[in-house]
N, C-alpha and C positions, 0 to 999 in steps of 0.2 A: 317550496320556498318561499320563505317569508321575505317581505320586502328589507327588511332590516339586514339579512343574511347576504342578499343580494347587493346590498348598498356595500355591505362591508367587504366582500370579495373582491367589488369593483375597485374600492379603495388601496387595498391591498394588491392587486394585480397593476392596477395603475402606478403606483409606487415603485414596485419591483421592477415593473418595465423601464421606467427612469431611472432605476441603478444600474439596470444591467446596459442602458444607452451610456450611463455613466462612465462605466468600467470601460466598455469598448472604446468612447471618447477621449478618454484620457491615455491613451498609450504613449503618445508622442508629448506629452507635457512637460516643459523644461521649467517652467516657473513654479518654485517650490517654496514654502515658508513652514515654521513652526507653529504649533497652536499651543498657546499656554493659559493652563486651566489650574486655579487653586494653588497656586505656585510651582505648578509641574509643567514640563514641557513635553509635547510630542517628539516624534521624528519628523522629519521634513517630509512634508505631504503636498501635492500639488494643488495650488490653488483653486483650481477648479473643483478638485474634491472637496476640499471644505465648502465651498459657496453651494455645489449643489446636496452634498449632504446635508446642510444646514437646510435648505429648501424643501427636500425629502421628509425630512423630521417635520418641519411645519406643515406640511401638507398634509402627512398623516394623523399628526395631533389635532388640526383643524378638523380634518374629514370624520375621525373617530368623536371628538367632543361633541359635534353637529350632528352626529347620530344618536347620540345619547340624551343631548340637551332639546332637540326640536323633534323629537319622536311624538306622532301624532296616532 
């Protein structure tokens, strides 16, 4: 398997693990908030869910862009 696919697999596996830990960790989260985007509002979501999903999206995007632009 090439190093490109190994790195891609690692990035996806790492962020999937973060997401599973998030789902387990927010079971008792009481602080909830709505997300407003393009004049639409979401349902009440735990603040920790919003924060960690944003982190995971950034981590995935940064990892994948890094693979494509810094490929040697």
